[in-house]
LONUTOR-124599 format. One line per 10 residues: number of its first residue (from 1); for each residue y, z, x negated of N, C-alpha, C. Coordinates in pm, 1 decimal. Layout:
! LONUTOR-124599
NUM	Y:Z:X:Y:Z:X:Y:Z:X  ...
//
This chain:
! LONUTOR-124599
1	-5342.4:-10336.5:-4416.0:-5287.0:-10413.8:-4527.1:-5152.3:-10357.6:-4570.7  -5066.8:-10322.8:-4471.9:-4935.3:-10268.9:-4505.5:-4947.9:-10135.1:-4577.2  -5043.8:-10053.1:-4530.9:-5065.0:-9922.4:-4594.0:-5107.3:-9941.7:-4738.8  -5196.3:-10037.3:-4763.3:-5242.4:-10062.8:-4899.7:-5126.6:-10102.5:-4989.5  -5035.2:-10185.6:-4937.0:-4918.4:-10226.8:-5016.3:-4830.5:-10106.5:-5048.8  -4812.8:-10018.1:-4949.1:-4731.0:-9898.1:-4971.1:-4791.7:-9812.6:-5081.3  -4924.8:-9793.3:-5074.2:-4992.6:-9711.7:-5173.9:-4978.8:-9771.6:-5313.1  -4998.8:-9904.3:-5322.5:-4989.3:-9968.6:-5454.3:-4850.0:-9956.0:-5513.3  -4747.5:-9974.0:-5428.5:-4610.7:-9964.1:-5477.4:-4581.4:-9823.5:-5524.8  -4629.2:-9723.9:-5449.1:-4602.1:-9585.8:-5488.5:-4670.8:-9552.2:-5620.4
11	-4796.8:-9596.7:-5634.2:-4870.3:-9568.8:-5757.5:-4801.6:-9633.6:-5876.5  -4753.2:-9757.3:-5859.0:-4681.8:-9825.1:-5967.7:-4557.9:-9746.3:-6007.7  -4481.9:-9699.8:-5907.2:-4359.8:-9623.6:-5935.8:-4391.7:-9494.9:-6008.2  -4500.5:-9427.8:-5965.7:-4539.3:-9302.8:-6030.4:-4580.7:-9327.0:-6174.0  -4652.2:-9437.2:-6197.7:-4693.0:-9470.7:-6334.7:-4572.3:-9493.9:-6424.1  -4467.9:-9555.3:-6369.1:-4345.0:-9576.6:-6446.8:-4288.5:-9442.8:-6491.0  -4288.4:-9344.9:-6398.0:-4237.5:-9211.3:-6431.6:-4317.9:-9150.5:-6544.3  -4451.1:-9157.0:-6532.7:-4536.5:-9093.9:-6631.7:-4524.6:-9160.4:-6768.4  -4508.9:-9292.3:-6769.9:-4504.2:-9364.3:-6896.5:-4369.9:-9348.6:-6966.1  -4263.0:-9348.1:-6890.1:-4131.4:-9341.9:-6952.5:-4085.6:-9200.2:-6978.3
21	-4134.1:-9105.2:-6894.4:-4092.3:-8966.3:-6911.9:-3956.4:-8938.0:-6853.2  -3888.5:-9036.3:-6800.4:-3759.9:-9014.8:-6736.2:-3742.2:-9120.1:-6627.4  -3654.8:-9092.5:-6531.1:-3637.9:-9180.7:-6417.8:-3489.6:-9206.7:-6396.1  -3454.5:-9332.8:-6375.8:-3315.3:-9367.1:-6352.8:-3276.5:-9333.0:-6209.8  -3146.4:-9330.0:-6183.3:-3097.7:-9302.6:-6049.0:-3148.1:-9408.5:-5950.9  -3151.4:-9534.3:-5994.0:-3199.4:-9641.8:-5906.7:-3347.5:-9623.8:-5874.0  -3426.8:-9578.6:-5973.4:-3568.9:-9555.5:-5948.0:-3588.8:-9445.8:-5844.8  -3511.2:-9336.9:-5857.5:-3522.2:-9229.2:-5759.3:-3480.8:-9278.2:-5620.4  -3376.3:-9364.1:-5617.5:-3332.2:-9419.1:-5488.8:-3444.2:-9501.6:-5425.5  -3509.1:-9584.5:-5506.6:-3619.2:-9666.1:-5456.7:-3734.6:-9579.2:-5406.7
31	-3763.2:-9470.9:-5479.9:-3871.7:-9382.2:-5439.9:-3838.4:-9308.6:-5310.9  -3711.6:-9273.5:-5291.6:-3670.9:-9206.7:-5167.4:-3690.4:-9300.8:-5048.3  -3654.8:-9429.3:-5068.1:-3675.7:-9527.7:-4961.6:-3825.2:-9540.4:-4931.5  -3903.7:-9545.7:-5039.1:-4048.8:-9553.8:-5020.9:-4101.9:-9431.0:-4947.7  -4049.0:-9314.1:-4981.6:-4089.2:-9189.8:-4915.5:-4060.1:-9195.5:-4765.2  -3942.0:-9247.1:-4730.3:-3904.5:-9256.7:-4589.0:-4001.6:-9347.5:-4513.2  -4037.5:-9460.0:-4575.0:-4133.7:-9550.8:-4513.2:-4267.7:-9481.7:-4493.1  -4307.2:-9405.4:-4595.2:-4434.2:-9332.6:-4588.6:-4432.9:-9230.0:-4475.2  -4323.6:-9158.7:-4461.4:-4313.7:-9055.1:-4357.7:-4319.4:-9117.4:-4217.5  -4252.2:-9230.5:-4199.8:-4254.8:-9297.5:-4068.7:-4395.9:-9340.3:-4032.4
41	-4469.6:-9390.6:-4129.5:-4607.9:-9432.2:-4103.6:-4694.5:-9310.1:-4071.2  -4672.6:-9200.6:-4142.2:-4747.5:-9078.4:-4114.4:-4718.8:-9029.7:-3972.6  -4591.4:-9033.5:-3932.3:-4554.7:-8990.4:-3796.8:-4624.2:-9076.9:-3691.7  -4629.9:-9207.2:-3716.8:-4697.3:-9298.2:-3623.3:-4846.1:-9264.9:-3615.0  -4908.6:-9242.1:-3729.9:-5051.1:-9209.6:-3731.6:-5078.4:-9077.0:-3661.1  -4990.4:-8978.1:-3682.1:-5008.8:-8848.9:-3616.6:-4999.0:-8861.9:-3465.3  -4907.9:-8948.6:-3418.0:-4895.8:-8973.0:-3274.9:-5023.3:-9037.6:-3220.1  -5075.6:-9136.5:-3293.2:-5199.9:-9201.9:-3252.1:-5315.8:-9103.0:-3254.4  -5314.4:-9012.6:-3352.6:-5420.3:-8912.7:-3364.2:-5421.8:-8819.4:-3243.2  -5304.3:-8773.0:-3202.6:-5295.7:-8683.6:-3087.5:-5340.4:-8754.7:-2959.3
51	-5301.7:-8881.1:-2945.1:-5343.3:-8958.0:-2827.6:-5495.1:-8974.5:-2825.4  -5553.1:-8998.3:-2941.7:-5698.0:-9012.5:-2950.9:-5769.9:-8883.1:-2915.6  -5716.8:-8770.1:-2962.1:-5777.1:-8639.9:-2930.7:-5771.4:-8611.9:-2781.3  -5658.4:-8645.3:-2720.2:-5642.9:-8622.9:-2576.8:-5744.8:-8705.4:-2497.7  -5757.8:-8832.4:-2535.0:-5852.8:-8919.4:-2466.3:-5996.1:-8869.8:-2486.6  -6027.7:-8826.8:-2607.3:-6162.4:-8778.1:-2635.1:-6194.0:-8653.3:-2552.7  -6097.8:-8561.6:-2541.0:-6118.3:-8441.0:-2459.3:-6143.3:-8478.6:-2313.1  -6069.4:-8577.6:-2264.4:-6087.5:-8621.9:-2126.0:-6227.1:-8679.1:-2105.3  -6272.4:-8759.7:-2200.7:-6405.5:-8819.4:-2188.8:-6514.9:-8713.0:-2196.6  -6495.4:-8613.5:-2282.3:-6595.0:-8507.3:-2293.9:-6603.9:-8426.1:-2164.6
61	-6487.8:-8398.5:-2103.9:-6490.1:-8326.0:-1976.2:-6559.4:-8409.1:-1868.0  -6531.7:-8538.4:-1870.2:-6594.6:-8627.7:-1772.0:-6745.5:-8630.1:-1790.9  -6788.4:-8629.9:-1917.5:-6931.6:-8631.3:-1946.3:-6996.6:-8500.0:-1903.7  -6928.2:-8388.7:-1927.6:-6982.8:-8256.6:-1893.9:-6998.6:-8239.1:-1743.1  -6901.1:-8291.1:-1668.3:-6901.5:-8270.0:-1522.3:-6954.3:-8391.8:-1447.0  -7013.4:-8485.0:-1520.1:-7056.0:-8611.5:-1458.0:-7159.1:-8587.3:-1349.1  -7131.7:-8642.6:-1234.2:-7225.4:-8637.7:-1121.9:-7232.5:-8776.0:-1057.7  -7353.6:-8816.5:-1027.0:-7369.8:-8942.6:-956.2:-7342.3:-9065.4:-1040.2  -7349.9:-9053.4:-1173.7:-7332.2:-9172.3:-1256.8:-7465.5:-9207.1:-1321.4  -7483.0:-9330.8:-1354.0:-7610.1:-9378.8:-1406.7:-7625.2:-9343.5:-1553.6
71	-7748.8:-9355.4:-1599.6:-7775.1:-9329.8:-1741.3:-7699.6:-9424.9:-1830.8  -7682.5:-9547.1:-1785.1:-7607.6:-9646.5:-1863.6:-7462.6:-9603.7:-1881.0  -7403.5:-9550.6:-1774.3:-7263.9:-9504.3:-1780.9:-7251.0:-9383.2:-1873.0  -7351.3:-9295.8:-1869.9:-7350.8:-9180.4:-1960.0:-7356.3:-9226.6:-2105.1  -7443.7:-9321.2:-2133.0:-7454.4:-9374.8:-2269.8:-7322.5:-9437.7:-2314.1  -7256.8:-9508.9:-2222.2:-7129.0:-9572.6:-2255.1:-7023.6:-9467.5:-2288.7  -7021.8:-9357.1:-2212.7:-6927.2:-9248.4:-2240.7:-6952.4:-9188.8:-2378.0  -7078.3:-9166.6:-2409.0:-7113.3:-9108.9:-2539.6:-7074.2:-9200.8:-2653.8  -7092.3:-9329.1:-2633.8:-7053.1:-9425.0:-2737.8:-6902.0:-9424.7:-2759.0  -6825.4:-9416.8:-2649.9:-6679.8:-9410.9:-2661.5:-6636.3:-9284.9:-2735.2
81	-6701.0:-9171.5:-2703.3:-6667.3:-9045.3:-2769.6:-6698.2:-9053.3:-2918.3  -6813.9:-9109.5:-2952.4:-6851.4:-9123.9:-3094.0:-6751.8:-9212.0:-3168.8  -6710.9:-9323.1:-3105.2:-6614.1:-9413.7:-3168.0:-6479.8:-9344.3:-3188.1  -6438.4:-9266.6:-3088.3:-6311.6:-9193.0:-3100.4:-6319.9:-9089.5:-3211.2  -6432.0:-9019.4:-3221.2:-6449.0:-8919.2:-3327.3:-6439.3:-8983.1:-3465.4  -6500.1:-9099.8:-3479.3:-6493.5:-9170.9:-3608.1:-6350.3:-9213.7:-3638.7  -6281.1:-9266.3:-3537.0:-6143.0:-9311.4:-3556.2:-6051.6:-9193.8:-3590.0  -6071.2:-9080.2:-3522.0:-5990.2:-8960.7:-3548.8:-6014.5:-8911.9:-3691.8  -6140.5:-8913.2:-3735.0:-6172.2:-8872.1:-3871.4:-6105.4:-8959.6:-3975.3  -6106.6:-9092.0:-3951.5:-6043.2:-9185.4:-4045.4:-5892.0:-9163.6:-4050.3
91	-5832.1:-9142.7:-3933.4:-5686.5:-9121.3:-3929.1:-5648.4:-8991.0:-4000.7  -5728.4:-8885.9:-3980.4:-5701.5:-8759.1:-4048.9:-5705.1:-8777.7:-4200.2  -5807.3:-8848.1:-4247.9:-5820.9:-8870.8:-4392.1:-5704.9:-8953.3:-4446.1  -5663.7:-9055.0:-4370.1:-5553.3:-9140.5:-4413.6:-5421.9:-9062.4:-4417.5  -5398.1:-8980.8:-4314.2:-5276.6:-8899.2:-4310.8:-5273.6:-8804.7:-4429.4  -5385.7:-8739.0:-4455.7:-5391.8:-8645.1:-4568.8:-5365.5:-8716.3:-4700.6  -5425.1:-8834.1:-4716.4:-5405.8:-8910.6:-4839.4:-5260.2:-8951.5:-4856.9  -5196.4:-8996.9:-4748.9:-5057.3:-9040.1:-4756.8:-4964.0:-8922.1:-4781.8  -4994.0:-8807.5:-4720.3:-4910.9:-8689.4:-4741.3:-4914.2:-8644.4:-4886.4  -5031.5:-8653.1:-4948.9:-5044.3:-8611.5:-5088.3:-4966.9:-8704.1:-5181.4
101	-4941.5:-8826.6:-5135.2:-4872.1:-8923.2:-5220.0:-4722.3:-8928.3:-5195.4  -4674.2:-8846.1:-5102.9:-4529.8:-8835.6:-5087.3:-4470.0:-8780.3:-5215.8  -4350.1:-8823.7:-5246.8:-4288.3:-8786.4:-5374.2:-4278.6:-8636.6:-5391.1  -4244.2:-8562.7:-5281.7:-4224.3:-8419.1:-5299.8:-4353.0:-8347.7:-5334.4  -4467.3:-8410.4:-5317.6:-4591.2:-8343.7:-5353.4:-4672.6:-8421.7:-5454.0  -4611.4:-8511.7:-5529.2:-4694.1:-8593.0:-5615.6:-4633.8:-8629.6:-5748.9  -4522.2:-8568.5:-5788.2:-4455.2:-8609.1:-5910.7:-4461.3:-8499.1:-6015.6  -4527.1:-8523.7:-6129.3:-4525.5:-8424.6:-6236.8:-4383.2:-8400.9:-6285.7  -4357.9:-8278.8:-6332.7:-4224.7:-8241.5:-6379.9:-4213.6:-8264.3:-6530.6  -4090.5:-8264.6:-6583.1:-4073.8:-8275.2:-6728.4:-4151.3:-8165.3:-6800.7
111	-4197.4:-8195.7:-6920.3:-4286.0:-8105.0:-6994.5:-4223.3:-7967.1:-7012.3  -4094.6:-7962.4:-7048.6:-4031.1:-7832.5:-7075.7:-4031.3:-7744.0:-6951.1  -3993.0:-7801.4:-6838.1:-3989.7:-7725.1:-6713.8:-4131.1:-7687.1:-6670.7  -4224.3:-7779.1:-6681.6:-4361.5:-7751.6:-6642.7:-4421.3:-7638.0:-6725.4  -4389.5:-7635.3:-6854.4:-4439.6:-7528.3:-6941.3:-4383.7:-7393.1:-6899.2  -4256.1:-7389.6:-6865.4:-4194.9:-7264.7:-6818.8:-4262.7:-7214.9:-6690.7  -4294.4:-7306.1:-6599.6:-4358.1:-7268.3:-6473.8:-4502.7:-7224.9:-6495.2  -4570.9:-7287.0:-6589.6:-4707.1:-7245.2:-6622.6:-4707.7:-7102.5:-6676.9  -4614.5:-7072.1:-6766.2:-4604.7:-6936.7:-6822.4:-4569.5:-6835.7:-6712.8  -4481.8:-6875.7:-6621.2:-4444.3:-6789.3:-6509.2:-4566.1:-6757.3:-6423.2
121	-4645.9:-6858.8:-6390.3:-4763.6:-6838.2:-6306.0:-4866.1:-6748.0:-6374.3  -4880.4:-6761.4:-6504.8:-4975.5:-6676.8:-6577.7:-4935.1:-6529.7:-6574.9  -4805.3:-6505.1:-6562.4:-4756.0:-6367.1:-6565.4:-4750.0:-6302.7:-6427.8  -4773.1:-6380.6:-6321.5:-4761.2:-6328.9:-6184.8:-4893.1:-6347.5:-6109.4  -4962.5:-6238.8:-6075.9:-5093.1:-6249.4:-6008.2:-5087.6:-6321.5:-5873.6  -4972.6:-6319.4:-5806.2:-4963.4:-6381.0:-5673.8:-4929.1:-6529.1:-5679.3  -4911.3:-6583.6:-5800.5:-4859.3:-6719.4:-5816.0:-4960.3:-6809.9:-5885.3  -4972.3:-6933.1:-5834.7:-5042.8:-7038.8:-5906.6:-4947.6:-7158.3:-5917.6  -4973.2:-7242.8:-6016.2:-4886.0:-7358.7:-6039.0:-4970.5:-7483.0:-6057.8  -4939.8:-7586.1:-5981.0:-5007.1:-7715.0:-5990.7:-4916.0:-7809.0:-6070.0
131	-4946.3:-7826.7:-6197.6:-4859.5:-7906.5:-6284.3:-4864.8:-8055.1:-6250.2  -4973.0:-8101.1:-6187.6:-4984.8:-8243.6:-6154.8:-4895.1:-8282.0:-6038.5  -4853.2:-8181.6:-5956.9:-4773.9:-8211.2:-5837.5:-4642.0:-8134.7:-5832.9  -4614.9:-8050.7:-5931.2:-4488.8:-7977.5:-5933.3:-4477.6:-7874.4:-5822.9  -4587.1:-7801.6:-5793.6:-4588.3:-7705.6:-5683.6:-4615.1:-7565.5:-5736.6  -4527.5:-7472.1:-5699.6:-4549.3:-7329.9:-5724.2:-4598.1:-7268.8:-5593.8  -4712.4:-7200.8:-5598.3:-4773.0:-7147.9:-5475.2:-4779.8:-6995.4:-5481.0  -4726.1:-6931.9:-5376.5:-4732.1:-6786.3:-5361.8:-4835.4:-6751.2:-5254.8  -4917.0:-6649.3:-5280.4:-5009.1:-6599.5:-5179.0:-4931.0:-6515.3:-5077.8  -4937.2:-6552.9:-4950.3:-4859.2:-6483.4:-4848.3:-4898.3:-6337.0:-4834.1
141	-5028.2:-6306.0:-4853.5:-5072.1:-6167.4:-4836.0:-5007.4:-6074.3:-4937.5  -4965.2:-6128.8:-5051.3:-4897.0:-6047.8:-5152.5:-4745.6:-6063.1:-5143.5  -4701.0:-6173.8:-5088.8:-4557.7:-6202.3:-5082.2:-4489.7:-6129.7:-4966.1  -4563.4:-6110.2:-4855.6:-4504.9:-6051.6:-4735.7:-4578.7:-5926.3:-4691.3  -4506.1:-5842.0:-4618.8:-4571.0:-5731.6:-4549.7:-4662.2:-5790.9:-4441.5  -4775.3:-5724.6:-4408.8:-4868.6:-5780.0:-4308.9:-4800.5:-5812.3:-4176.0  -4825.1:-5935.8:-4125.8:-4770.3:-5978.7:-3997.6:-4619.6:-5987.7:-3993.9  -4557.2:-5998.6:-4110.5:-4411.2:-5994.0:-4117.9:-4358.1:-6114.1:-4193.6  -4229.9:-6142.4:-4174.0:-4163.8:-6244.4:-4255.2:-4070.9:-6180.2:-4357.4  -4085.5:-6050.2:-4376.9:-4004.3:-5978.7:-4475.3:-4071.7:-5984.3:-4611.3
151	-4000.9:-6034.5:-4711.9:-4056.5:-6042.6:-4846.4:-4078.7:-5901.1:-4899.5  -4200.4:-5875.2:-4944.6:-4234.4:-5741.7:-4994.4:-4151.4:-5708.9:-5118.0  -4106.7:-5582.2:-5131.1:-4028.1:-5543.6:-5249.5:-4099.0:-5577.2:-5380.6  -4231.9:-5562.7:-5381.5:-4307.6:-5590.3:-5504.2:-4304.0:-5738.2:-5542.3  -4270.9:-5825.0:-5445.0:-4268.6:-5969.3:-5471.6:-4129.5:-6019.1:-5508.8  -4028.2:-5936.7:-5484.1:-3890.7:-5980.9:-5507.8:-3865.4:-6022.5:-5650.9  -3920.8:-5947.6:-5745.2:-3898.6:-5979.8:-5886.8:-3961.1:-6112.9:-5925.0  -4076.3:-6145.3:-5863.1:-4140.7:-6273.0:-5893.9:-4053.8:-6389.1:-5846.0  -4000.4:-6378.0:-5724.3:-3912.7:-6483.6:-5672.9:-3786.2:-6493.2:-5758.6  -3733.8:-6378.8:-5797.8:-3613.1:-6376.8:-5882.6:-3639.7:-6446.0:-6015.8
161	-3757.0:-6420.6:-6074.7:-3792.0:-6484.4:-6202.4:-3802.6:-6635.8:-6186.5  -3857.0:-6680.0:-6074.5:-3863.9:-6824.5:-6048.5:-3724.0:-6883.5:-6037.8  -3633.4:-6811.7:-5971.9:-3495.4:-6860.4:-5957.8:-3428.8:-6877.4:-6093.6  -3458.0:-6786.3:-6185.0:-3401.9:-6796.6:-6320.5:-3446.9:-6927.2:-6385.7  -3573.6:-6962.0:-6368.3:-3625.2:-7087.4:-6424.5:-3558.4:-7207.7:-6358.2  -3545.5:-7201.5:-6225.3:-3489.5:-7315.2:-6152.9:-3340.0:-7331.5:-6174.7  -3273.5:-7228.4:-6221.9:-3131.2:-7237.4:-6255.8:-3108.2:-7263.7:-6404.0  -3216.5:-7275.2:-6479.5:-3203.5:-7300.3:-6622.9:-3164.0:-7445.6:-6648.1  -3135.9:-7476.4:-6773.0:-3099.9:-7613.5:-6808.3:-3209.1:-7712.3:-6773.1  -3335.0:-7666.7:-6781.0:-3446.7:-7756.1:-6750.9:-3467.1:-7775.4:-6600.6
171	-3427.0:-7674.2:-6519.6:-3458.1:-7679.6:-6377.5:-3341.7:-7707.9:-6285.3  -3220.3:-7698.4:-6334.1:-3103.3:-7702.9:-6246.1:-3079.4:-7837.4:-6178.4  -3138.5:-7943.6:-6229.0:-3115.9:-8075.8:-6170.1:-3222.4:-8115.0:-6067.9  -3302.3:-8016.5:-6024.8:-3405.7:-8043.9:-5926.2:-3376.5:-7970.6:-5795.7  -3417.8:-8032.0:-5684.6:-3408.7:-7967.3:-5554.4:-3537.4:-7890.8:-5524.9  -3533.3:-7812.6:-5415.8:-3643.1:-7720.0:-5386.4:-3679.8:-7730.4:-5238.3  -3806.4:-7754.9:-5209.9:-3857.2:-7753.7:-5072.7:-3952.4:-7636.1:-5059.0  -3925.2:-7548.3:-4963.4:-4007.0:-7428.8:-4942.9:-4089.8:-7450.4:-4816.4  -4221.5:-7448.4:-4829.5:-4311.4:-7478.0:-4718.0:-4400.4:-7358.4:-4687.9  -4393.7:-7308.2:-4563.8:-4477.5:-7196.9:-4522.4:-4604.0:-7245.5:-4453.8
181	-4715.0:-7173.7:-4478.0:-4844.3:-7206.2:-4417.5:-4911.7:-7077.1:-4370.9  -4989.8:-7085.7:-4264.2:-5071.3:-6973.8:-4219.4:-5216.4:-7019.6:-4206.0  -5306.6:-6925.1:-4175.6:-5440.4:-6965.2:-4133.9:-5440.1:-6978.2:-3981.4  -5558.1:-6984.9:-3919.8:-5561.6:-7009.7:-3775.6:-5580.4:-6882.7:-3691.9  -5569.1:-6765.4:-3753.6:-5579.7:-6641.6:-3676.6:-5460.7:-6628.6:-3581.7  -5488.4:-6593.0:-3456.7:-5381.2:-6577.0:-3358.7:-5301.5:-6450.8:-3388.6  -5173.4:-6454.4:-3355.0:-5088.1:-6336.7:-3371.0:-5120.3:-6240.9:-3257.3  -5170.3:-6122.4:-3292.1:-5223.3:-6030.9:-3191.2:-5120.5:-5929.4:-3141.8  -5044.9:-5870.6:-3231.8:-4953.7:-5762.7:-3192.1:-4838.2:-5818.1:-3108.6  -4812.0:-5757.6:-2991.4:-4703.0:-5805.9:-2904.8:-4567.5:-5807.0:-2975.2
191	-4539.3:-5703.1:-3055.4:-4409.8:-5696.4:-3123.9:-4395.4:-5811.3:-3222.7  -4503.7:-5842.1:-3293.5:-4500.8:-5954.1:-3387.8:-4488.2:-6086.6:-3314.0  -4562.8:-6099.6:-3204.2:-4561.3:-6223.8:-3127.2:-4425.0:-6249.2:-3063.4  -4354.9:-6141.2:-3032.5:-4221.8:-6157.8:-2974.0:-4126.2:-6221.3:-3074.4  -4141.6:-6185.5:-3199.9:-4054.2:-6241.0:-3304.6:-4105.5:-6375.5:-3354.8  -4238.2:-6388.8:-3361.4:-4300.6:-6512.6:-3410.4:-4401.9:-6557.8:-3304.9  -4360.1:-6635.1:-3203.7:-4448.9:-6669.8:-3092.0:-4577.1:-6742.2:-3133.1  -4571.4:-6819.6:-3240.6:-4687.9:-6894.6:-3287.2:-4695.0:-6889.0:-3438.8  -4807.5:-6933.1:-3493.1:-4820.1:-6941.2:-3638.9:-4719.3:-7039.0:-3697.6  -4682.3:-7139.4:-3618.5:-4580.1:-7233.4:-3663.8:-4448.2:-7158.9:-3688.1
201	-4409.8:-7075.2:-3591.7:-4287.8:-6996.2:-3608.5:-4298.5:-6905.8:-3731.4  -4412.8:-6837.6:-3745.3:-4428.9:-6744.7:-3856.7:-4417.1:-6817.1:-3990.7  -4479.0:-6934.4:-4002.5:-4473.7:-7007.7:-4129.0:-4330.9:-7050.7:-4162.1  -4256.7:-7097.6:-4060.2:-4117.9:-7138.9:-4083.0:-4030.1:-7018.5:-4115.9  -4049.4:-6907.7:-4045.0:-3969.1:-6787.9:-4069.8:-3994.9:-6732.5:-4209.6  -4119.3:-6740.1:-4254.7:-4149.1:-6693.7:-4390.8:-4083.9:-6784.0:-4495.2  -4084.0:-6913.7:-4470.4:-4017.0:-7004.6:-4563.3:-3867.5:-6974.1:-4569.4  -3807.4:-6944.4:-4454.2:-3664.9:-6910.0:-4450.3:-3638.6:-6781.1:-4527.3  -3727.9:-6683.4:-4515.2:-3710.4:-6557.1:-4587.0:-3711.6:-6578.3:-4737.8  -3802.5:-6664.6:-4785.1:-3805.4:-6695.6:-4928.2:-3677.7:-6767.8:-4968.1
211	-3633.4:-6860.8:-4884.1:-3507.4:-6930.6:-4911.3:-3392.2:-6830.9:-4924.5  -3386.5:-6731.9:-4835.5:-3278.1:-6633.0:-4839.6:-3281.1:-6553.1:-4969.1  -3400.9:-6518.0:-5014.5:-3411.1:-6445.7:-5141.9:-3363.7:-6534.3:-5256.7  -3398.9:-6662.0:-5250.4:-3360.9:-6752.6:-5358.6:-3210.0:-6776.3:-5361.2  -3149.5:-6795.6:-5244.6:-3003.8:-6815.9:-5243.4:-2929.7:-6688.3:-5283.7  -2990.1:-6572.0:-5254.5:-2930.6:-6445.8:-5299.2:-2938.8:-6430.5:-5451.1  -3027.0:-6510.6:-5511.7:-3041.4:-6509.4:-5657.9:-2985.7:-6638.0:-5719.6  -2875.5:-6684.1:-5659.5:-2791.8:-6789.5:-5717.6:-2849.1:-6930.5:-5712.9  -2948.1:-6954.4:-5626.8:-2991.7:-7092.1:-5602.7:-2893.7:-7154.4:-5504.1  -2834.7:-7265.7:-5539.8:-2739.1:-7334.4:-5453.6:-2807.6:-7379.5:-5325.4
221	-2759.0:-7337.7:-5207.6:-2821.8:-7378.5:-5081.6:-2833.6:-7529.9:-5065.6  -2744.4:-7604.6:-5129.9:-2750.6:-7751.2:-5119.7:-2878.2:-7807.5:-5182.0  -2942.4:-7727.6:-5267.5:-3065.0:-7773.6:-5333.2:-3190.0:-7745.5:-5250.0  -3176.0:-7672.2:-5141.0:-3293.3:-7618.0:-5072.6:-3315.3:-7678.0:-4934.4  -3441.3:-7674.5:-4891.7:-3478.6:-7703.5:-4752.1:-3609.1:-7631.5:-4725.3  -3642.2:-7613.6:-4596.4:-3765.7:-7543.4:-4562.2:-3849.8:-7626.1:-4466.7  -3980.4:-7598.3:-4468.6:-4073.7:-7659.2:-4374.4:-4175.2:-7553.6:-4331.8  -4218.9:-7561.3:-4206.6:-4321.0:-7470.2:-4156.9:-4437.7:-7549.6:-4101.1  -4556.1:-7532.5:-4158.4:-4672.4:-7611.0:-4117.1:-4770.8:-7531.2:-4032.2  -4745.7:-7401.5:-4012.6:-4837.8:-7322.2:-3934.1:-4977.5:-7327.0:-3992.4
231	-5076.3:-7345.2:-3905.7:-5216.8:-7345.1:-3945.4:-5270.5:-7484.9:-3972.1  -5183.4:-7586.9:-3966.9:-5230.9:-7723.9:-3954.4:-5253.2:-7797.8:-4086.1  -5231.8:-7731.2:-4200.0:-5263.8:-7794.6:-4328.2:-5341.2:-7696.4:-4416.7  -5460.3:-7659.1:-4373.4:-5539.3:-7565.0:-4453.9:-5584.2:-7627.7:-4584.8  -5596.0:-7545.8:-4688.5:-5649.8:-7594.3:-4815.2:-5799.7:-7569.3:-4823.2  -5849.6:-7477.2:-4739.2:-5991.9:-7447.4:-4728.4:-6025.7:-7428.7:-4580.3  -6151.5:-7450.4:-4541.0:-6187.6:-7430.6:-4400.1:-6164.4:-7286.0:-4356.3  -6113.4:-7269.5:-4235.3:-6102.5:-7136.2:-4177.5:-6238.8:-7093.1:-4124.0  -6259.6:-6962.0:-4111.3:-6384.9:-6910.7:-4056.4:-6394.2:-6946.5:-3908.0  -6515.5:-6959.7:-3855.1:-6531.8:-6995.5:-3713.2:-6462.6:-6896.2:-3620.1
241	-6428.8:-6946.4:-3500.9:-6367.9:-6863.8:-3395.7:-6232.9:-6805.4:-3436.3  -6156.7:-6886.1:-3509.0:-6021.0:-6848.1:-3549.4:-6017.2:-6715.4:-3624.5  -6109.7:-6702.9:-3721.6:-6112.5:-6582.1:-3805.1:-6031.7:-6599.3:-3934.5  -5977.4:-6717.9:-3954.5:-5883.6:-6738.9:-4064.8:-5946.6:-6750.5:-4202.0  -5858.8:-6758.9:-4301.1:-5898.4:-6765.9:-4442.0:-5775.2:-6731.6:-4525.1  -5780.0:-6626.3:-4605.8:-5661.2:-6585.9:-4683.8:-5603.9:-6696.6:-4771.3  -5689.5:-6788.9:-4816.2:-5640.7:-6896.9:-4903.3:-5540.9:-6986.9:-4832.3  -5548.0:-6991.9:-4700.5:-5457.4:-7078.2:-4623.8:-5323.7:-7011.3:-4593.4  -5314.2:-6881.4:-4616.3:-5187.8:-6810.3:-4595.8:-5109.5:-6815.6:-4726.8  -5007.8:-6900.6:-4729.0:-4939.3:-6925.3:-4855.6:-4799.6:-6979.5:-4831.9
251	-4716.9:-6970.7:-4934.3:-4586.7:-7038.5:-4937.0:-4585.4:-7127.4:-5059.5  -4561.3:-7255.6:-5038.9:-4557.2:-7352.1:-5148.3:-4412.4:-7393.9:-5173.5  -4377.2:-7398.6:-5300.2:-4241.5:-7439.1:-5338.9:-4252.2:-7567.9:-5419.2  -4201.5:-7675.8:-5359.9:-4204.7:-7807.5:-5423.3:-4074.4:-7826.3:-5501.0  -4087.5:-7861.5:-5625.6:-3971.2:-7885.6:-5712.6:-3957.6:-8037.3:-5725.6  -3851.2:-8091.5:-5671.0:-3841.8:-8235.9:-5650.8:-3709.1:-8290.3:-5704.5  -3705.0:-8423.3:-5715.3:-3581.4:-8490.0:-5756.1:-3472.1:-8467.1:-5653.7  -3349.8:-8463.1:-5697.4:-3237.0:-8444.1:-5605.2:-3233.7:-8552.3:-5499.7  -3207.4:-8509.1:-5375.7:-3192.2:-8602.4:-5266.7:-3319.9:-8648.2:-5201.0  -3435.3:-8597.2:-5246.3:-3562.8:-8637.7:-5185.9:-3577.7:-8573.2:-5049.8
//
């Protein structure tokens, strides 16, 4: 019930933005408070999700190694596992839905700025732009050298062009969240693994590298923050046996209201 109320309030606030075309300082303050509430609920759900996965793994091991238990007990174990799988699936879907409704990933930008970003994306093969959510997405395979967090020289001009837009009259009043993502392929090379022990590290380090390029191109550091999601928020399924998917290797730049 509480989640439903949160969703309804957020949708109402978003509709106000879309209908009026502008947002007051008080409205942004209210949305930031709503965002904080949303994040706390997501954190709670993620904790419950991990606990459920742990319990399910324990039950599966018990079922696999079961000796001397009756058929009735086996059936009971299977029913518990099925119930946990259903609950985990529901929690995953709810978390994903709530994450998509967070302000930093759900607010359309003013028409003038959105048009500039659309034109920018059309001119850059490595870039796509989601106008409904205010997200500029770079393909990591083109943005970085393989297995590296170093921005490729060929990509520097694209990031620089984005900075020009974000420092323009239309973009200067927005903050920037840089989010790195990887697929689920393990880091194989020892030298790479020493610098980036996990995909989580690699995603965060790549986001920092983009941030450094942006601040070198006159983006005020006070406007920026970074996030690293590793392999845990794929946009498409990865291939079996941790073979990855290039679509999941990306850097997303969220253009958001100040202070979000």
